N, C-alpha and C positions, 0 to 999 in steps of 0.2 A: 449216297454213293451207289452207283449202279452195280448190279450183279455181273461178275465176270462171265465171259462166254464159256471159257474152259478153265479148268483149274486142277492142278495136282496139289493135294493138301497132305503134307507129311507122308508122302507115298514111298513105301519100300516094296520092292519086287525081288523075291527070292525064287530060284529055280532049283529043283533037286529035293533030296530027302534031308533027314536030320543029320546024317554024317557026311554025305557028299552033296554039297550045295554051293550055289553061286549067288552072291548078292549082286544083281544086275542094276538095281537103283536103290540108293541109300538115303531115306529120309529127305526126299526131294519136295519142295514146295514151289510151284510155278504158277503164276496167275497170268492168263492170256485174255486181254480185253478185246471186245468186238470193235470198238472204234479206236483202233491203234494201228493205222496203216503202215506198219513197218515190217521188215523181215528180220527174224531172230534166227541165227544159225546155232545149231547144236553140234559141236565138233569133238572128236576124240578118236582114238585108235579102235580097232576091233575089240569088242568086249568092254567098251567104255560105258555102255548104257544108253547110247543115243537112240538106237532103234527101238529099244524097250520103252523109252519115253514116248515115242510116237505111237507104238502099239497100245500103250495104256490110254493115251489120249483118244485114240479111235475106238476104244472098247474091245479090242481083240484080245488083250490081257486084262485080267483083273488083279488089283494090287493085293500084296500079301498083308500089308498094313497100310493104313491111311485111306483116302478117298480120292476118286476121280469124279469131278462134278462138271455138268453141262448146265449153264444158267442156274446154278445153285442146287441142282438135283443130282444125286449119284447116278452115274451112267447105268449101273446094273438095275436100277429101278425104273428106267424109262420104258414106257409102253404106249402103244397107240399113236396118238397125234404127237406126243413129245418125242417118241423115237423116230417118227417120220421126219420131224423138224430137224433133229440132230443129224440124220442122214443127208438131209438137203443142205444144211448150213455148214457142216464140217466134211470136207472132201480131202482126198489123198492122191498123190502121185507116187508110185513105188519105184524101186530100183529096176526090176526086171520088166522090160517093155513087152514081153511075150506072155508072162504069167496071167495077165489080166484078161487075156482074150480066150474065147472058146474057139479052137481051130476049126470047128464045123460050121461056124457062122461067119458071115462077112463082117468086116470091120464097122460097117454101118450100125451094127447091133449095139456096139459100145456107146454110140451116140443116141440112137433112137430109143433105147429102153428108158433112160433117165428122162427124155422128153416126154415119153408116154407116162411114166410112173409119177412124175411131178407136174404133169399137165402144163407143160411149157408152151405148147402150140395148140391152135384150134383146128388145124387142118394138116393134111399131109404136105401140102405145098409150103405152109408156114414152118413145119418141122424141117423140111429139106433146106429152106432158107437159113434157119438157125444152124444147121449142121455145116453148111457151106461157109457161113460167116465165121464159125469157130475154127474151121480147118484153115481158112485163109489167114486168120490171126496168128496161127503158128507156123505160117510159111508153107502150107501144103495146098496143092491144087485139087479142089474137090473132084474134078473130072478124072484125075489120075489116082484118086484115093478111094472114093466110094465105089462099092460094088466088087471090092477085092477081098481075098481072104488074108488072114494075118501072115501066112508064110510067103505071100506074094509081096510083102513089104519089108523094108529094112528095119533094123532095130531102131534107128533114129526116127523113121516115120511112125512106127508103132508108139514110140514114147511121146511124140508130138501129138498123136491122136488122144493119148491119155491126158495130156495137158489141155487139149482142146475140149475134152469132156468136162474138165474142171472150169474152163472158161464159160462153157455153155450153162452151167448150173449157177454161176455167179454166187459161190458160197460166201459165208461170213468169215470162214477160216479155212486155210489150206495147209495141210501137213505134207511135206515132200520128203522122201527117204531116199537119198542118193539118186536123185532123178537123172543125173547125167553121167553116172559112173560106167554105164554099159553102152554109151554111144560114142561115135568118133568125136575127136576134138573139134572138127570143123562144124559139127551140129550142136556143141555145147552152148555156144553163144546164142544160137537161135532159141533153144529151149529156155535158157536163162533169161533171155530177152522177153519171151512170152510170160514167164513167171513174174518178171518185173512189171510187165504191162498190167497183168491181173492185179498186182499189188497197187500200182500207182493210178491206173484208170478207174478201177472200181473200189479202191480203198480196202483191199482184202489183206489182212495180216497173214504172213506165211511163217511157218516153222520149217526151216531148211536144215534137214539133218544130213550131215556129210562128214567124211573123213578128210576132205580136200580143203585145206585152208585157203588155197588160192582162189577157188570159186566162192568160198564163204566170204572172203575179203571183198570181192568185186560186187557181189549181189546183196550182201546183208548190211543192216544198219547196226545191229547188236550181235553179240556172240557169247555163247556159253561153252566153256571148255570143261569136258567131263573126263574123269579118270576112274575106272572101276566103280562107276555109279555115283561118284561124288563131284561136286562143283569145285574146280581148281581155281578158275578165274572167270569173270563175266563182266560185261559192260559194252562200252562203245567199241565197235569192231575196228575202226581206224586206229584208235589209241592202243588197243591190245596187240594188234598185229604189228604195228610199227614200233611199239615199245613194250614187249611183253614183260610182265613182272614175275609170274610164277615160273619156277624152274621147268616145269612140265611144258608150259606154253612156250618157253624159250626153245626147248627141244623140238617141239612141233614146227615152230616158225623157222628154225635153222635148217629144216629139211626142204624148205621152199626154194626152188631154183630161181632166184631173182635174176632179172636180166641186167646184171652188172658184173663184168669180168673181174673187177677188183674186189668183189665181195666174196668171201670164202663160203663155200657150199658145204653144209654139214655142221656149221657152228664150231665154237671153240670150247663149249661146255663139256666136261668129261662125265657124261651121264652113263649110268650102267644101262646097257641095252635090255630091252624087255625079255628077250630070250634067256638072259642070264639070271633072271629073277623068278623064283617060284613064288607067285603071289598067293598069299593066304590071308585070312581075316586077321587084322591087327587092331589094336585099340588106338593107335596114333594115326599119323598121316599116312595115307595109302601109298603116296609117292616116295615116302622116306627110303625104301630099299634101293631106289634108283637115283636119289638126290645127292649131289656133291656138297650141298650146304646143310646136311642133316645135323640136327642138334639132339641132345638128349630128350628134350620135351617132345620132339617129333615122333618119338617111338612109344610114348606113353599117353598122349593126349591129342585127339584130332583138333586141328586148328579151326578157329572161328573164321568168319568171312570179314576180313579186315578191309578198310576203305582208304587206300593211299591217295585216291582221287575221288571227286564227287561222282564220276561216271564209270567207276570200276570197283570191283571187290576181288580180293585175292585170299585164298585159303592157304596162307603160308606164314610161319612164325617170323620170317624176315621182316614182316610189316606189322608186327604185334603192337608197335607204339601208336598205331592208328586207330581210329574209331571202329567199333565192331558193328556190323549190320546183322541183326537177327536173320537166320536162315529162312524163316517164313516171310521175310520182306525182300527176298532176292529180286523180285520183279521191279521193285521201286527204283533200282539202279538204272533200268532202261528209261524210265520216264525222266530221270534227271539228266540224261545225256544230251 
């Protein structure tokens, strides 16, 4: 068996001190293979742990417990050639299309530096050709883009340049954190199309972090639903969005404005809204305070990952008659779909 490219191994991330703390990610194991050209969406409300997942995989956060591994090696131990390889092979596209730019440098800088650092071109002419090709792939005209400063471009243009940078490096894995949440709706399809092209043409696996179930449904192959740092449901995106099993997933899906006038918007489930619940650490199911199906066991013991279908797991006692999938084997459900 080959060594996974990236791995969260029983990772817990806690922010804060002994008295005032937040469990952002709770005992998460996620194996991400290099030769798995699919898109996995990580979805949830604000505070669900989805961005923390990405920051851990990129090495920006260190785990409180557990390990984050790159090709079998702990991220914090990487040095020299190993660290250089990690930075080349694992790339990211973030939410804010302005934060990644230095306002004193032209946008060319974002593309030329990786070309130089990773020795992607043998001459200035070849470097220019690489930059122009990457820009054209994301729907930008090089003659109207290169040579300009970040403030002279729109948010959508800046975000597409960030995607172009990822295309340029041809990484082994791409992590995107809300890549289209700050651009106009008209540009979202262009950016998502560029990400899908990177995935399909070059076989690059993508972890697509978002709060938007609609874009997750259209771009992803698989999905992980997080709530307060724990997996609520995971598996084939089409099955889960069309027929959600977990009460929390049903709540999220019911908020999608489907283009059907006969379909009620907002759902029929009488969920307790998040603002009415003061979340605190509990021993049972984290969603229990908001769940209309709550049972006594939900408040005393966290549910296992039950498998009502071969391509889906659900952390809910409504499905306790089904086979249990060990949490450390979560990623196996994607291979089965």
